[in-house]
N, CA and C atoms as a LAMMPS dump frame, in Angstrom:
ITEM: TIMESTEP
0
ITEM: NUMBER OF ATOMS
201
ITEM: BOX BOUNDS ff ff ff
-5.0000000000000000e+02 5.0000000000000000e+02
-5.0000000000000000e+02 5.0000000000000000e+02
-5.0000000000000000e+02 5.0000000000000000e+02
ITEM: ATOMS id mol type element x y z
1 1 1 N 367.888 362.545 167.781
2 1 2 C 366.325 362.651 167.734
3 1 3 C 365.552 362 168.587
4 2 1 N 365.318 362.387 169.617
5 2 2 C 364.192 361.593 170.441
6 2 3 C 363.134 360.536 169.981
7 3 1 N 362.769 359.379 170.535
8 3 2 C 361.888 358.666 170.091
9 3 3 C 361.459 357.885 171.173
10 4 1 N 360.06 357.253 171.078
11 4 2 C 359.957 356.377 171.952
12 4 3 C 359.582 355.057 171.468
13 5 1 N 359.761 353.63 172.008
14 5 2 C 359.269 352.259 171.666
15 5 3 C 358.575 351.881 172.674
16 6 1 N 357.236 351.403 172.307
17 6 2 C 356.398 350.947 172.971
18 6 3 C 356.082 349.281 173.108
19 7 1 N 355.995 348.797 174.383
20 7 2 C 355.753 347.213 174.251
21 7 3 C 354.555 346.77 173.808
22 8 1 N 354.202 346.862 172.628
23 8 2 C 352.641 346.678 172.315
24 8 3 C 351.767 345.6 172.781
25 9 1 N 352.488 344.405 173.034
26 9 2 C 351.997 343.502 173.74
27 9 3 C 351.16 343.881 175.213
28 10 1 N 352.032 344.365 176.015
29 10 2 C 351.61 345.05 177.205
30 10 3 C 350.836 346.223 177.427
31 11 1 N 350.877 347.018 176.199
32 11 2 C 349.969 348.124 176.533
33 11 3 C 348.408 347.841 176.645
34 12 1 N 347.736 348.34 177.527
35 12 2 C 346.449 348.189 178.115
36 12 3 C 345.506 349.58 177.371
37 13 1 N 346.149 350.189 176.731
38 13 2 C 345.458 351.538 176.183
39 13 3 C 344.458 352.318 177.077
40 14 1 N 345.381 352.684 178.326
41 14 2 C 344.7 353.351 179.354
42 14 3 C 344.703 354.918 178.814
43 15 1 N 345.626 355.142 177.896
44 15 2 C 346.057 356.643 177.251
45 15 3 C 346.228 357.816 178.372
46 16 1 N 346.9 357.283 179.472
47 16 2 C 347.599 358.212 180.704
48 16 3 C 348.694 358.984 179.887
49 17 1 N 349.588 357.982 178.897
50 17 2 C 350.52 358.948 178.257
51 17 3 C 350.125 359.803 177.45
52 18 1 N 349.063 359.652 176.735
53 18 2 C 348.907 360.628 175.751
54 18 3 C 348.22 362.149 176.245
55 19 1 N 347.881 362.078 177.536
56 19 2 C 347.584 363.529 178.637
57 19 3 C 348.709 364.094 178.808
58 20 1 N 349.864 363.246 179.294
59 20 2 C 351.276 363.494 179.666
60 20 3 C 352.198 364.183 178.592
61 21 1 N 351.861 363.821 177.457
62 21 2 C 352.621 364.613 176.424
63 21 3 C 352.411 365.988 176.098
64 22 1 N 353.593 366.871 176.424
65 22 2 C 353.063 368.063 176.179
66 22 3 C 352.934 368.455 174.729
67 23 1 N 353.275 367.972 173.893
68 23 2 C 353.169 367.93 172.545
69 23 3 C 352.007 367.288 171.699
70 24 1 N 351.571 366.3 172.463
71 24 2 C 350.081 365.649 171.968
72 24 3 C 350.685 364.758 170.949
73 25 1 N 351.739 364.127 171.145
74 25 2 C 352.367 363.022 169.897
75 25 3 C 351.989 361.787 169.971
76 26 1 N 351.445 361.331 171.054
77 26 2 C 350.808 359.973 171.465
78 26 3 C 349.129 359.989 171.101
79 27 1 N 348.822 358.727 170.474
80 27 2 C 347.489 358.251 170.155
81 27 3 C 347.69 356.79 170.108
82 28 1 N 346.375 356.256 170.147
83 28 2 C 346.172 355.023 170.19
84 28 3 C 346.014 354.581 168.575
85 29 1 N 346.614 353.268 168.463
86 29 2 C 346.99 352.892 167.046
87 29 3 C 345.401 352.138 166.482
88 30 1 N 345.485 351.991 165.409
89 30 2 C 344.249 351.532 164.709
90 30 3 C 344.355 349.815 164.76
91 31 1 N 345.505 349.433 165.181
92 31 2 C 345.687 348.238 165.349
93 31 3 C 345.567 347.517 166.704
94 32 1 N 345.234 346.482 166.917
95 32 2 C 345.179 345.631 168.098
96 32 3 C 346.483 344.705 168.638
97 33 1 N 346.76 344.321 169.5
98 33 2 C 347.524 343.627 170.243
99 33 3 C 346.684 342.459 170.438
100 34 1 N 347.528 341.119 170.961
101 34 2 C 346.822 339.91 171.141
102 34 3 C 345.896 339.705 172.147
103 35 1 N 345.856 340.599 173.073
104 35 2 C 345.033 340.932 174.053
105 35 3 C 343.824 341.661 173.509
106 36 1 N 343.554 342.109 172.335
107 36 2 C 342.585 342.84 171.864
108 36 3 C 342.466 344.435 172.03
109 37 1 N 343.642 344.999 172.541
110 37 2 C 343.67 346.223 173.032
111 37 3 C 344.497 346.972 171.982
112 38 1 N 344.071 348.229 171.97
113 38 2 C 344.966 349.153 170.819
114 38 3 C 346.069 349.489 171.803
115 39 1 N 347.303 349.779 170.844
116 39 2 C 348.385 350.227 171.697
117 39 3 C 348.952 351.717 171.262
118 40 1 N 349.822 352.171 171.819
119 40 2 C 350.173 353.361 171.625
120 40 3 C 350.872 353.865 170.649
121 41 1 N 350.76 354.582 169.706
122 41 2 C 352.064 354.883 168.64
123 41 3 C 352.138 356.627 168.863
124 42 1 N 353.247 356.731 168.154
125 42 2 C 353.829 358.167 168.227
126 42 3 C 353.843 358.691 166.915
127 43 1 N 352.984 359.929 166.703
128 43 2 C 353.184 361.033 165.581
129 43 3 C 354.007 361.559 165.674
130 44 1 N 354.634 362.099 164.702
131 44 2 C 355.795 363.065 164.377
132 44 3 C 356.838 363.03 165.316
133 45 1 N 357.434 361.912 165.399
134 45 2 C 358.69 361.496 166.244
135 45 3 C 359.5 362.684 166.181
136 46 1 N 359.796 363.544 165.122
137 46 2 C 360.545 364.389 164.995
138 46 3 C 360.426 365.709 166.045
139 47 1 N 359.474 365.763 166.504
140 47 2 C 358.954 366.849 167.248
141 47 3 C 358.884 366.441 168.845
142 48 1 N 359.488 364.957 169.148
143 48 2 C 359.736 364.674 170.409
144 48 3 C 360.716 365.072 171.245
145 49 1 N 360.776 365.781 172.17
146 49 2 C 362.095 366.323 173.073
147 49 3 C 362.706 365.413 174.008
148 50 1 N 362.246 364.275 174.191
149 50 2 C 362.754 363.001 175.25
150 50 3 C 362.388 363.374 176.651
151 51 1 N 361.402 364.3 176.802
152 51 2 C 361.118 364.63 178.378
153 51 3 C 360.989 363.36 179.355
154 52 1 N 360.491 362.277 178.76
155 52 2 C 359.719 360.997 179.204
156 52 3 C 358.677 361.136 180.14
157 53 1 N 358.081 362.074 179.973
158 53 2 C 356.803 362.073 180.83
159 53 3 C 355.697 361.266 180.251
160 54 1 N 355.647 360.683 179.163
161 54 2 C 354.957 359.766 178.807
162 54 3 C 355.381 358.31 179.465
163 55 1 N 356.87 358.049 179.757
164 55 2 C 357.099 356.728 180.258
165 55 3 C 356.956 356.988 181.688
166 56 1 N 357.054 358.153 182.443
167 56 2 C 356.891 358.249 184.111
168 56 3 C 355.559 357.985 184.048
169 57 1 N 354.494 358.17 183.389
170 57 2 C 352.937 358.138 183.523
171 57 3 C 352.452 356.678 183.488
172 58 1 N 353.331 356.031 182.455
173 58 2 C 352.792 354.821 182.147
174 58 3 C 352.635 353.683 183.271
175 59 1 N 351.463 353.167 183.822
176 59 2 C 351.591 352.333 185.081
177 59 3 C 352.327 351.069 184.665
178 60 1 N 352.311 350.373 183.547
179 60 2 C 352.648 349.339 182.995
180 60 3 C 354.196 349.194 182.59
181 61 1 N 354.746 350.522 182.931
182 61 2 C 356.339 350.505 182.193
183 61 3 C 356.485 350.01 180.619
184 62 1 N 355.427 350.187 179.82
185 62 2 C 355.608 349.664 178.478
186 62 3 C 356.385 350.86 177.422
187 63 1 N 356.836 351.936 177.896
188 63 2 C 357.462 352.865 176.913
189 63 3 C 358.75 353.136 177.396
190 64 1 N 359.745 352.934 176.412
191 64 2 C 361.105 353.378 176.743
192 64 3 C 361.326 354.661 175.747
193 65 1 N 361.607 355.473 176.398
194 65 2 C 362.183 356.742 175.447
195 65 3 C 363.985 356.873 175.243
196 66 1 N 364.106 357.003 174.025
197 66 2 C 365.421 357.322 173.593
198 66 3 C 365.708 358.518 173.096
199 67 1 N 367.01 358.833 173.464
200 67 2 C 367.254 360.607 173.154
201 67 3 C 368.675 360.393 172.041
């Protein structure tokens, strides 16, 4: 099963990855990192196909995709 891991402390909540996900599985968390930014979390990881579009779109390379 594919899933992502986000480097929470480096995520700036730009949300570019949320628009890149073809299934809309990414959203901003309710929590904050130490910089005061929300970070990305994955809903329904069982629906992730591991396409890596979120990681490709991320300008700060904070997303790792695992298959």
